[in-house]
N, C-alpha and C positions, 0 to 999 in steps of 0.2 A: 586487399587492400594492400597497397604498396606502403613502403616502408621508406622514411626521408630520414638519413642518418643525422644530418645537422639538427634537425627534431628531437630526435633521440636523445641527442647530445645535449641539447637544450634542456628536455624533462629530467636528464641525469642530474646537469648541474643542479638546476631548481630544485629536487629530490634532496640532493647533496649539500645545498647553501652555498655553491661555488658558484666563482663571479667568471671566471675565463676557462680557457679550452686548455691554458697552462696548470691553473688548477685543478683540470680533470686530469690531466695525464699526470699531475704528482699522487693525484689520488690512487689513480690505475696502477701506478709506477710503470709506466711507459713515457717514451720522449715526446715530445711535444708533436713531431713530426709525424709520429703514428696515430695522434688523434686527428692531424689533418688529412692523414692520407684515409682514414676511415670514413673522411667528410667526401672527399673527391670520390671514393670509390663506391662512396652510399651502402658500406658495410662496416656494421660492428661486430666483433665476434662472441659469441653467446656468453663464453666464460665472464664476462667485462657487465654485461648485464646481468648476469647470475649474480656478481660480487657487488653490484649497485642494489638489485633487490634485496640481499642477505644486507645490506648498510642500513638501507633507508626502509624497510619493510613494505616496499610498492610490490603489485606482481609487475612482473618482466611484460606482461599484458602493457602496462599502463606506458611504459616507457617505449615499446613498441610501436602503440597505438594512441595513446595520449586518453584524453578524457572521453572524447567520441565513441569509442569502445564501452567504456566505462557506462556510460548516459544510456550506450545500445542497449549491454546486458542487462544494468539494472531496471529497463522499460520492459524487457523481454520476462524480467522475476516479478516484477508489479504485476503484468498481465496476468500471468501463469497464477499468482497470488490471488489476482480479482475474478479470475475465471474459476479457481478453487472455491472462493469464499461463495460466490454465485450460484455455483452446481450444488455446495453443502446446502445454503440456505433455501433452496429451493427443493432439497430432498428431506429438511428440515420441516418445512414448511408443509409438506405432503404428508409427513410423519404427525405429524401435529391435528392436522387436518384429519385424519385417520383414526386418529386416538379420540378428538373432539366428537366425531362421529359414531364411534363405537359405544361409546359413555351415554350421549346424550339424545342420538336419531341414526339407532341402528338399522331402522328401516329403512332412512332414506340412504344410507352406506350401502346396503346391500342394493338396491336399483340403479346405483351409479356405475357407469361405465372405467373402467381402469382409465382410459385418455380422460376422463371429465376431474376424477380425481388427482390426476396426475395438473393438469391444467390450472386447477384452482388451488393445490397445494402448492406450487411453483408460485402463483401468485401471493399468496400468504408468506412464503419465503421470499419474494423479492419484498414485500413491502414490508417485511420484519428487516431485513438488510436496509433497505434505505432509512429506517426511523432509528436502527442502530448508527448509522452513520448521522442522523442529523443528532442522537444523543452525545455522539462524542466531540463533534464540534460545541453543540450549547454549552456541555461541560466545561471543554477548553477554554470557550471565550469565558464564562461565566465564575466560572472556580478559580482559574488562573488571574483574573482581574480583582480577585479576591469579593465580588457581590455577592457570593452567595458561600454557604457551609455543605459539607456534602450532605449531610440532612435534608436542608431547605432545597439543595438540588431535587434530592428522591423526589422530596414533594414535589416540588415543580414539575417534574418529569412524568408525573402521575396523573398530572390534571392539566398537563401541557393542551391537549385535544379536548377538554372538556369543558369546555368555558361556557359552552349551553346548556349544559345539566339542570343549575340552577332553574333557568326558564323552563325547560322541558317538566321538570319536578313541580315547578307552580302551574304549569299549564293541566299537567295530569290530574293536579290537587283540585284545580277551578272547574275542571272537567267534571269530576267525579261527584263534585258537588251540584253540578246541574244535574246529571245521571245521563243515561247513555243517549245517544245525540242520535 
């Protein structure tokens, strides 16, 4: 990435809330000609960027490269976090599958191949991740708007995909009254 001294100085001005090159020169205690020469040579001494960084709390990277680098770094971090979350949920799903099968169907677990356990577990983990993200979005929308309390939200989530259970229960009850089909 090529550095543009004029843009760097503009970012310094913005961060320090300075309006002119003269104000920049006064802040750094250099002549106005020095600031002009930085622009002409397309070079700014590091000590001045360190001073600007100390004075504003901004990273030197921001002064040198602007928001583009910050967005790029942020995207890389988000991708790494997403990759970690996905991997973690896949492994969690696999572990949950094994635990459930050990408790409720050990004979089925005994005959499953490792690849099958991994694939099924990953599928469970990804489904959990998708549902967790759905819960987060729903909670933000419903609770932030004041339409639900925390307890109401918990009950809502417990029943969100169970809208057909009353129908299913009635069908089973009706089937049992008629006897086996």
